[in-house]
C-alpha positions as CSV (number, residue, x, y, z in Angstrom):
1,M,16.9,-4.6,-8.2
2,L,17.2,-5.3,-4.4
3,L,14.2,-6.4,-2.3
4,R,13.5,-4.8,1.0
5,P,14.7,-7.0,3.9
6,R,10.9,-7.6,4.8
7,Q,10.2,-8.5,1.2
8,K,13.1,-11.1,1.3
9,V,11.6,-12.7,4.3
10,F,8.3,-12.9,2.6
11,V,9.9,-14.5,-0.4
12,E,11.9,-17.0,1.7
13,R,8.8,-18.0,3.7
14,A,6.8,-18.5,0.6
15,V,9.4,-20.6,-1.2
16,D,9.7,-22.8,1.9
17,A,6.0,-23.3,2.1
18,L,5.7,-24.2,-1.6
19,D,8.6,-26.8,-1.2
20,E,6.7,-28.3,1.8
21,H,3.0,-28.1,0.7
22,G,3.0,-27.6,-3.0
23,N,0.8,-24.5,-2.4
24,T,0.7,-21.5,-0.2
25,L,-1.0,-18.0,0.3
26,G,0.9,-14.9,1.2
27,V,-1.1,-11.9,2.7
28,A,0.3,-8.4,1.8
29,P,-1.7,-5.1,1.9
30,T,-1.3,-2.1,-0.4
31,G,2.1,-0.6,-0.2
32,A,3.9,-4.0,0.5
33,G,5.2,-4.4,-3.1
34,K,3.2,-7.3,-4.0
35,T,4.4,-7.6,-7.6
36,I,8.0,-7.2,-6.4
37,M,7.5,-10.1,-3.9
38,L,5.7,-12.4,-6.3
39,S,8.5,-11.7,-8.9
40,G,11.0,-12.7,-6.3
41,V,9.2,-16.0,-5.5
42,V,9.0,-16.9,-9.3
43,G,12.8,-16.0,-9.6
44,R,13.7,-18.3,-6.7
45,M,11.5,-21.1,-8.0
46,L,12.8,-21.0,-11.6
47,E,16.4,-20.4,-10.7
48,G,18.7,-23.0,-12.2
49,T,15.9,-24.9,-14.0
50,D,14.0,-24.9,-17.3
51,A,10.7,-24.7,-15.3
52,K,7.8,-22.5,-16.6
53,A,5.5,-20.2,-14.6
54,A,2.3,-18.2,-15.2
55,V,1.0,-15.2,-13.2
56,L,-2.7,-14.8,-13.2
57,A,-4.5,-11.4,-12.8
58,H,-8.1,-10.3,-13.2
59,R,-7.5,-6.9,-14.8
60,D,-5.1,-6.0,-17.7
61,E,-4.6,-2.2,-16.9
62,L,-1.3,-2.8,-15.1
63,T,0.0,-5.8,-17.1
64,A,2.8,-3.8,-18.9
65,Q,3.8,-2.1,-15.5
66,N,3.9,-5.6,-13.8
67,V,6.0,-7.1,-16.6
68,L,8.6,-4.2,-16.2
69,K,8.8,-4.7,-12.4
70,F,9.2,-8.4,-13.0
71,A,12.1,-7.8,-15.4
72,K,13.7,-5.6,-12.8
73,V,13.7,-8.4,-10.2
74,N,14.5,-11.2,-12.7
75,P,16.3,-9.7,-15.8
76,K,17.3,-13.1,-17.1
77,I,13.9,-14.7,-17.2
78,S,11.9,-14.1,-20.4
79,T,8.3,-13.0,-20.3
80,S,5.2,-13.2,-22.5
81,I,1.5,-12.1,-22.3
82,V,-1.9,-13.8,-22.6
83,D,-4.6,-11.1,-22.8
84,S,-7.3,-9.9,-25.2
85,R,-4.7,-8.7,-27.7
86,T,-1.8,-11.1,-27.3
87,K,-1.8,-14.8,-26.7
88,S,1.8,-16.0,-26.3
89,W,3.3,-18.6,-24.0
90,R,6.8,-18.3,-25.4
91,G,8.3,-16.6,-22.2
92,R,9.4,-18.7,-19.2
93,T,6.9,-16.7,-17.2
94,T,3.6,-15.7,-18.8
95,F,1.4,-12.9,-17.5
96,A,-2.2,-14.1,-18.2
97,M,-5.5,-12.4,-17.8
98,V,-8.2,-14.6,-16.2
99,P,-11.2,-13.4,-18.4
100,T,-9.1,-14.3,-21.4
101,L,-7.5,-17.5,-20.4
102,A,-10.6,-18.9,-18.8
103,R,-12.3,-19.3,-22.3
104,S,-12.2,-22.8,-23.4
105,A,-10.3,-22.2,-26.8
106,N,-7.5,-20.3,-24.9
107,L,-7.4,-22.8,-21.9
108,D,-6.8,-25.7,-24.3
109,L,-3.5,-24.1,-25.3
110,L,-2.3,-23.9,-21.7
111,P,1.1,-25.6,-21.5
112,A,2.4,-27.7,-18.6
113,L,3.3,-25.3,-15.9
114,D,5.7,-25.8,-12.9
115,L,4.4,-22.8,-11.0
116,L,1.1,-21.0,-11.1
117,V,1.0,-17.6,-9.3
118,I,-2.4,-15.9,-8.5
119,D,-2.5,-12.2,-7.9
120,E,-5.6,-11.0,-5.9
121,A,-5.9,-14.6,-4.8
122,H,-9.2,-14.1,-2.9
123,H,-10.8,-14.5,-6.3
124,V,-9.8,-18.1,-6.6
125,A,-13.3,-19.2,-5.4
126,A,-14.7,-17.9,-8.7
127,D,-15.4,-20.6,-11.4
128,S,-13.1,-18.9,-14.0
129,Y,-10.1,-19.3,-11.6
130,R,-11.0,-22.9,-10.6
131,R,-11.1,-23.9,-14.3
132,I,-7.7,-22.5,-14.8
133,I,-6.3,-24.1,-11.7
134,D,-7.9,-27.5,-12.6
135,K,-6.5,-27.4,-16.1
136,A,-3.0,-26.5,-14.8
137,R,-3.2,-29.6,-12.4
138,D,-4.4,-31.7,-15.2
139,R,-1.4,-30.7,-17.4
140,N,1.0,-31.2,-14.4
141,P,-0.2,-32.8,-11.1
142,D,2.9,-31.5,-9.4
143,V,2.3,-27.8,-10.3
144,R,2.8,-25.5,-7.4
145,V,0.2,-22.9,-6.7
146,F,1.1,-19.6,-5.0
147,G,-1.3,-16.8,-4.2
148,V,-1.1,-13.3,-3.0
149,T,-3.8,-11.0,-1.7
150,A,-4.4,-8.1,0.7
151,T,-7.9,-9.4,1.8
152,P,-8.0,-13.2,2.3
153,N,-11.3,-13.2,4.0
154,R,-14.1,-13.0,1.3
155,G,-17.3,-11.1,1.9
156,D,-19.3,-14.2,0.9
157,R,-17.4,-16.3,3.4
158,R,-16.3,-18.8,0.7
159,G,-13.0,-20.1,2.0
160,L,-9.8,-20.4,0.1
161,R,-8.8,-23.8,1.5
162,P,-9.8,-25.8,-1.7
163,V,-6.8,-24.1,-3.3
164,F,-4.5,-23.1,-0.4
165,S,-3.8,-25.4,2.6
166,N,-1.5,-22.9,4.5
167,V,-0.5,-19.2,4.9
168,A,3.2,-18.7,4.4
169,D,3.4,-15.1,5.7
170,Q,1.3,-12.0,6.5
171,I,2.6,-8.5,6.4
172,S,0.4,-6.2,8.5
173,I,-0.7,-2.7,7.8
174,G,1.0,-1.7,11.1
175,E,4.3,-2.9,9.7
176,L,3.9,-0.8,6.6
177,I,3.0,2.4,8.5
178,A,6.0,1.7,10.8
179,S,8.4,1.4,7.9
180,G,7.1,4.5,6.2
181,H,5.4,2.8,3.2
182,L,1.8,3.8,4.2
183,V,0.5,6.8,6.2
184,P,-1.4,6.2,9.4
185,P,-5.3,6.5,9.4
186,R,-6.9,8.8,11.9
187,T,-10.4,7.5,12.4
188,F,-13.5,9.5,13.7
189,V,-16.7,7.6,14.3
190,I,-19.5,10.2,13.9
191,D,-23.1,9.6,14.9
192,V,-25.3,11.8,12.9
193,G,-28.5,10.2,14.3
194,A,-28.3,7.0,12.2
195,Q,-26.2,4.5,14.2
196,E,-29.0,2.9,16.2
197,A,-31.1,2.5,13.1
198,L,-28.1,1.0,11.2
199,K,-27.6,-1.6,13.9
200,S,-31.0,-3.1,13.0
201,V,-30.3,-3.4,9.2
202,R,-30.4,-7.0,8.2
203,K,-27.5,-8.8,6.5
204,T,-27.8,-10.3,2.9
205,V,-25.5,-12.9,1.5
206,D,-23.0,-10.3,0.5
207,D,-23.3,-7.5,2.9
208,F,-25.8,-5.3,4.7
209,D,-29.1,-4.6,2.9
210,M,-28.0,-1.4,1.1
211,K,-31.6,-0.4,0.2
212,A,-32.4,-0.4,3.9
213,V,-29.2,1.6,4.5
214,D,-30.3,4.1,1.9
215,A,-33.6,4.5,3.6
216,I,-31.6,5.5,6.8
217,M,-28.7,7.6,5.3
218,N,-30.1,9.2,2.2
219,T,-31.9,12.1,3.8
220,A,-31.1,15.8,3.5
221,P,-30.4,16.4,7.2
222,I,-28.0,13.5,7.5
223,T,-26.2,14.6,4.3
224,E,-25.9,18.2,5.6
225,A,-24.5,17.0,8.8
226,V,-22.0,14.8,6.9
227,I,-20.7,17.8,4.9
228,R,-20.5,20.0,8.0
229,H,-18.3,17.4,9.8
230,W,-16.2,16.9,6.7
231,R,-15.5,20.7,6.4
232,E,-14.4,20.8,10.0
233,K,-12.1,17.8,10.0
234,A,-11.0,17.4,6.3
235,G,-12.3,20.2,4.2
236,D,-8.9,20.9,2.5
237,R,-8.3,17.2,1.5
238,Q,-9.0,15.2,-1.6
239,T,-11.7,12.8,-0.5
240,V,-13.3,9.6,-1.6
241,V,-16.8,8.9,-0.4
242,F,-18.4,5.5,-0.3
243,C,-22.3,5.4,-0.5
244,S,-24.9,2.7,-0.3
245,T,-26.8,3.2,-3.6
246,V,-26.7,5.2,-6.8
247,D,-29.5,7.5,-5.7
248,H,-27.7,8.1,-2.4
249,A,-24.4,8.9,-4.2
250,R,-26.2,11.2,-6.6
251,N,-27.8,13.2,-3.7
252,V,-24.5,13.4,-1.8
253,T,-22.8,14.6,-4.9
254,E,-25.3,17.3,-5.5
255,A,-25.1,18.4,-1.8
256,F,-21.3,18.8,-2.0
257,R,-21.8,20.9,-5.2
258,D,-24.5,23.0,-3.6
259,D,-22.0,23.7,-0.8
260,G,-19.4,25.0,-3.3
261,V,-17.3,21.8,-3.4
262,A,-16.2,20.4,-6.8
263,A,-17.5,16.8,-6.7
264,G,-17.8,13.9,-9.1
265,M,-19.6,10.6,-9.0
266,V,-19.0,7.1,-10.4
267,H,-21.0,3.9,-10.2
268,G,-21.3,0.5,-11.9
269,D,-24.0,1.6,-14.3
270,M,-22.0,4.3,-15.9
271,G,-20.3,3.8,-19.3
272,E,-16.5,3.2,-19.2
273,A,-15.6,6.4,-21.0
274,E,-17.8,8.6,-18.7
275,R,-16.3,6.9,-15.6
276,R,-12.7,7.5,-16.8
277,S,-13.5,11.2,-17.5
278,V,-14.8,11.6,-13.9
279,L,-11.9,9.8,-12.4
280,R,-9.5,11.8,-14.6
281,A,-11.0,15.1,-13.3
282,F,-10.4,14.0,-9.8
283,E,-6.8,12.8,-10.4
284,K,-6.0,16.1,-12.1
285,G,-7.3,18.0,-9.1
286,D,-10.3,19.6,-11.0
287,T,-12.7,18.0,-8.4
288,Q,-11.9,17.6,-4.6
289,V,-14.4,14.9,-3.8
290,I,-15.2,11.5,-5.6
291,V,-18.4,9.8,-4.6
292,N,-18.9,6.2,-5.6
293,V,-21.0,3.1,-5.1
294,A,-18.9,-0.1,-4.9
295,V,-16.6,1.0,-7.8
296,L,-13.5,2.3,-6.0
297,T,-13.4,-0.4,-3.3
298,E,-10.6,-2.4,-4.9
299,G,-7.9,-1.8,-7.5
300,W,-8.1,2.0,-7.5
301,D,-5.5,4.3,-6.0
302,H,-4.9,8.1,-6.2
303,Q,-1.9,9.0,-3.9
304,P,-3.1,12.5,-2.8
305,T,-6.4,11.1,-1.4
306,S,-6.1,11.7,2.3
307,C,-9.7,11.4,3.4
308,V,-12.1,8.5,3.3
309,V,-15.8,9.0,4.1
310,L,-17.8,5.9,4.9
311,L,-21.6,6.6,4.4
312,R,-22.4,2.8,4.4
313,P,-21.5,0.1,6.9
314,S,-19.7,-3.0,5.9
315,S,-20.6,-6.3,7.3
316,Y,-17.2,-7.8,6.4
317,K,-13.9,-6.5,7.7
318,S,-12.2,-7.0,4.4
319,T,-14.6,-4.5,2.7
320,M,-13.8,-1.9,5.4
321,I,-10.0,-2.4,5.0
322,Q,-10.3,-2.0,1.2
323,M,-12.2,1.2,1.5
324,V,-9.9,2.8,4.1
325,G,-6.9,1.5,2.1
326,R,-7.8,3.9,-0.7
327,G,-6.3,6.7,1.4
328,L,-3.3,5.2,2.9
329,R,-0.8,5.5,0.0
330,T,2.2,7.8,0.4
331,V,2.8,10.5,-2.3
332,D,5.5,10.6,-4.9
333,P,6.2,14.4,-5.2
334,G,7.5,13.8,-8.7
335,E,3.9,13.0,-9.7
336,F,2.2,15.4,-7.4
337,P,4.4,18.5,-6.8
338,G,3.5,20.4,-3.6
339,V,1.3,17.7,-2.1
340,V,2.4,16.7,1.4
341,K,0.5,13.8,3.1
342,T,1.2,12.7,6.6
343,D,-1.9,10.8,7.5
344,C,-5.4,9.8,6.2
345,I,-8.6,11.1,8.0
346,V,-11.3,8.4,8.0
347,L,-14.8,9.8,8.8
348,D,-17.1,6.8,9.6
349,F,-20.7,7.8,9.7
350,G,-21.9,4.2,9.9
351,T,-21.0,1.3,12.1
352,S,-18.0,-0.4,10.5
353,T,-15.4,0.8,12.9
354,L,-17.5,0.0,15.9
355,L,-18.1,-3.5,14.5
356,H,-14.7,-4.4,13.3
357,G,-12.2,-2.4,15.3
358,C,-8.7,-2.0,13.9
359,L,-7.7,-2.6,10.2
360,E,-5.7,-5.8,10.9
361,Q,-7.3,-9.2,10.1
362,D,-6.9,-12.8,11.1
363,V,-6.7,-15.1,8.1
364,N,-9.1,-18.0,8.0
365,L,-8.8,-20.2,4.9
366,D,-12.2,-21.9,5.7
367,G,-14.0,-18.5,5.4
368,K,-15.1,-18.3,8.9
369,T,-15.0,-14.8,10.5
370,G,-15.7,-13.9,14.1
371,D,-19.4,-13.1,15.0
372,G,-20.5,-10.3,17.2
373,E,-19.0,-6.9,17.8
374,A,-15.3,-6.1,18.2
375,P,-14.0,-5.9,21.7
376,T,-14.5,-2.4,23.2
377,K,-13.1,-0.1,26.0
378,D,-14.6,3.0,27.8
379,C,-13.2,6.4,27.1
380,P,-12.2,8.0,30.5
381,E,-13.0,11.4,29.3
382,C,-16.4,11.2,27.7
383,A,-17.5,7.6,28.7
384,A,-18.0,6.6,25.0
385,Q,-17.6,2.9,24.2
386,V,-15.0,2.5,21.4
387,P,-13.2,-0.3,19.7
388,L,-10.3,-1.7,21.8
389,A,-7.7,-1.1,19.0
390,L,-8.3,2.6,18.7
391,R,-5.7,4.9,20.3
392,E,-7.7,8.2,19.9
393,C,-11.3,8.5,20.9
394,P,-13.3,9.3,17.9
395,L,-15.8,11.4,19.8
396,C,-13.7,13.6,22.2
397,G,-10.2,13.0,20.9
398,Y,-8.8,11.5,24.2
399,L,-5.4,9.8,23.6
400,W,-4.6,6.5,25.3
401,E,-0.9,6.1,26.2
402,S,0.6,2.7,25.3
403,A,1.7,2.2,29.0
404,G,-2.0,2.5,30.1
405,L,-3.0,-0.7,28.3
406,G,-4.2,-3.4,30.5
407,D,-3.2,-7.1,30.3
408,G,-4.7,-8.9,27.4
409,E,-5.7,-5.6,25.5
410,A,-5.0,-5.4,21.8
411,T,-2.1,-3.2,20.7
412,P,-3.2,-0.1,19.0
413,L,-2.0,0.4,15.4
414,A,0.2,3.4,16.5
415,D,2.2,1.2,18.9
416,F,3.6,-0.9,15.9
417,V,5.9,2.0,15.2
418,M,9.5,0.9,15.3
419,S,12.4,3.2,16.4
420,E,14.3,4.8,13.6
421,I,17.3,2.8,14.8
422,D,15.5,-0.4,13.7
423,L,14.6,1.1,10.3
424,L,18.2,2.0,9.6
425,K,19.4,-1.4,10.8
426,R,17.0,-3.1,8.5
427,S,18.3,-1.2,5.5
428,S,20.7,-2.9,3.1
429,F,22.7,0.3,3.0
430,R,24.8,2.3,5.6
431,W,23.4,5.7,6.4
432,C,25.7,8.6,7.3
433,D,24.7,11.6,9.4
434,L,26.7,14.1,7.3
435,F,27.2,17.0,9.7
436,G,26.4,15.5,13.1
437,D,23.3,17.5,13.5
438,D,20.8,14.8,12.4
439,A,19.4,17.1,9.6
440,A,21.0,15.3,6.6
441,L,21.6,11.6,6.1
442,V,23.0,10.1,2.9
443,A,23.6,6.5,1.8
444,N,25.6,5.4,-1.2
445,G,25.5,2.3,-3.6
446,F,27.7,1.7,-6.6
447,S,25.1,3.0,-9.0
448,A,22.9,5.3,-6.9
449,W,22.6,7.4,-3.8
450,G,19.8,8.6,-1.6
451,G,19.5,11.2,1.1
452,I,17.0,12.8,3.5
453,F,17.2,16.5,4.4
454,F,15.3,18.7,6.9
455,L,14.1,22.1,5.9
456,H,11.3,24.4,7.1
457,G,9.9,21.8,9.4
458,R,9.6,19.1,6.9
459,W,11.8,16.2,5.6
460,H,12.7,15.8,1.9
461,A,14.0,12.6,0.3
462,V,16.2,13.0,-2.7
463,G,17.9,10.3,-4.9
464,G,20.3,10.1,-7.8
465,A,21.8,7.5,-10.0
466,K,24.3,7.1,-12.9
467,G,22.8,8.7,-16.1
468,Q,19.8,10.2,-14.1
469,R,19.2,13.6,-12.7
470,A,18.7,13.8,-9.0
471,R,15.0,13.8,-8.2
472,L,12.7,14.5,-5.2
473,L,11.3,11.2,-3.8
474,A,9.2,12.2,-0.9
475,V,8.2,15.1,1.4
476,G,6.8,14.9,4.9
477,E,7.5,12.6,7.9
478,R,11.0,11.5,8.5
479,T,10.1,7.8,8.3
480,V,8.3,8.1,5.0
481,C,11.3,10.0,3.5
482,L,13.8,7.5,4.7
483,A,11.6,4.7,3.3
484,A,11.5,6.5,-0.1
485,A,15.2,7.0,-0.3
486,D,16.0,3.5,0.8
487,D,13.5,2.1,-1.8
488,W,15.2,4.3,-4.4
489,L,18.6,2.6,-3.6
490,N,16.9,-0.9,-3.6
491,E,15.5,-0.2,-7.1
492,N,18.8,0.9,-8.6
493,E,21.2,-1.5,-6.8
494,T,21.6,-5.3,-6.5
495,D,22.7,-7.7,-3.8
496,E,26.2,-7.4,-5.1
497,S,26.3,-3.6,-4.7
498,A,24.6,-3.3,-1.3
499,H,27.8,-3.1,0.6
500,K,26.6,-2.2,4.2
501,T,28.9,-4.7,5.9
502,R,32.0,-4.7,3.6
503,S,35.2,-4.2,5.5
504,W,36.5,-1.4,3.2
505,L,33.7,0.9,4.4
506,N,35.5,1.3,7.8
507,Q,39.0,1.9,6.4
508,P,40.4,5.5,6.6
509,A,39.5,8.0,3.8
510,T,41.9,7.9,0.9
511,E,44.2,10.7,0.0
512,R,42.2,11.3,-3.2
513,Q,39.0,11.7,-1.3
514,L,40.6,14.1,1.2
515,Q,41.8,16.2,-1.7
516,Y,38.3,17.0,-2.8
517,L,36.7,17.4,0.7
518,P,36.4,20.9,2.4
519,P,39.4,21.7,4.6
520,Q,37.6,21.0,7.9
521,F,37.1,17.4,7.0
522,R,40.8,16.8,6.1
523,Q,41.7,17.3,9.8
524,D,39.2,14.5,10.9
525,F,41.5,11.7,11.4
526,G,38.6,9.2,12.2
527,L,36.9,9.9,8.9
528,T,36.2,6.6,7.1
529,R,36.2,5.9,3.4
530,Y,32.5,5.4,3.4
531,Q,31.8,8.7,5.3
532,A,34.1,10.5,2.9
533,S,32.2,9.0,0.0
534,A,28.8,10.1,1.4
535,L,30.2,13.7,1.9
536,L,31.6,13.8,-1.6
537,T,28.3,12.6,-2.9
538,F,26.6,15.4,-1.1
539,Q,29.1,18.0,-2.3
540,F,28.9,16.9,-5.9
541,N,25.1,17.0,-5.9
542,K,24.7,19.9,-3.5
543,G,23.3,22.3,-6.1
544,A,20.7,19.8,-7.3
545,I,19.8,18.9,-3.7
546,T,19.4,22.4,-2.7
547,N,17.2,23.3,-5.7
548,L,15.0,20.3,-5.2
549,V,14.5,20.8,-1.4
550,A,14.1,24.5,-1.6
551,S,11.6,24.3,-4.4
552,A,9.5,21.7,-2.6
553,A,9.6,23.8,0.5
554,D,8.4,26.9,-1.4
555,I,5.7,25.0,-3.2
556,G,4.6,23.5,0.2
557,R,4.3,26.9,1.8
558,A,2.4,28.3,-1.2
559,A,0.0,25.3,-1.1
């Protein structure tokens, strides 16, 4: 497997920081490929040694999937698992679940480690993590500690500096939107008569006083207004709603149902089986709206979710980022045929966006966050005061042009978008414009190929590999499709087979290649060997590509 260029930079910076400091933290949001990158770091640190590593996580649902990803990046490194069912340290890298490992009997079996990796590293302030870290340092005082997290600034303001002295790298949400690995959020701040009252709600140790929030937001007129605005702006989208209390969530769920919308509810007091049943109904599409109370903030994703409704404020930016992040994933059409997602609508009926502004965050290892409201600007159309980082006025829809920004103003998220030329340059593969009309691009590896094709106003990404049928990878925006096709090549190729700069690519097409190409290409004396290879790939797979793209276009029109 081949890492994306940005992932390689992340790994290199992390390894350099571990060599220099003995510990480091990497910040990477949803969509960055956290497991791939931490696997890359482990591979680099264990390469050419007999060193031993452990990867800590606090949930075991994805352990098997993470081990498979690790094996793709590091096929020569053996693995083992320590969880509630299995307790084996035989592998050179062990994936260990914190709740299991933190128990004294299991912790006593911890071997001397050379590298301890902590996924969701913002949890390291918890006693269970500290016990494991302390034991690892007892066993080997020189053990290196590497953490990865999307949200380094904890809600309780407990800093991570007792474990991490430095930050090696931070990938921003803007970068991932620019590279096509997340969809952009479109945020609307909507006052349904509650904003002034919400501004007076006191903060507790963890967040705003949710009982006080409930007293303001949990009323029939406000809930009716919320559903009316939702229908106007996002009524055709699968939606996740964040509420303040269980009673609030129950009333909102009933209001959606009374309005004819299939809705489900999950909260922390529900049994595990009942919660899974409700989530399964949402994921199957049997319900359109899922309402929750502090259950789906972290560690849950359903790709087709393209609307996030905030019916509670968040006093900490990290909480807001986690909630909005539930709707930023791109969609795999193999899992969700006919679903096309180009953005995520965020309906903020509270004060989080006004308080925190954009979704990017500054890392502070001491747990300090900025006090006061985010910097603002005035909308020239409606005179509303909005966060400086917004590009679209949430009240009247006015759009700020990037050239109109004054000196010292923050750059809106939309202005992170790179030109496609930059995206193509960053790829490890050479992309060919097949017919010179910019409607079909193909790239080849030794084991796989990927392509993007334009039809009926949408782009479609298709990929194939030896021993595998061609498959649809993405549908929607060009950048998202290009990212999906490039990731397919990365997944199926290696550094040795990524031949973007090899000299033979520019040599003239061979006689054998010309023999199989249509007549019009045989007269192109400037045709290179690689261009001929891309054309042949398209020709040999034209039937499968045509069927996949046409079927996706037909499903999309029907949907």
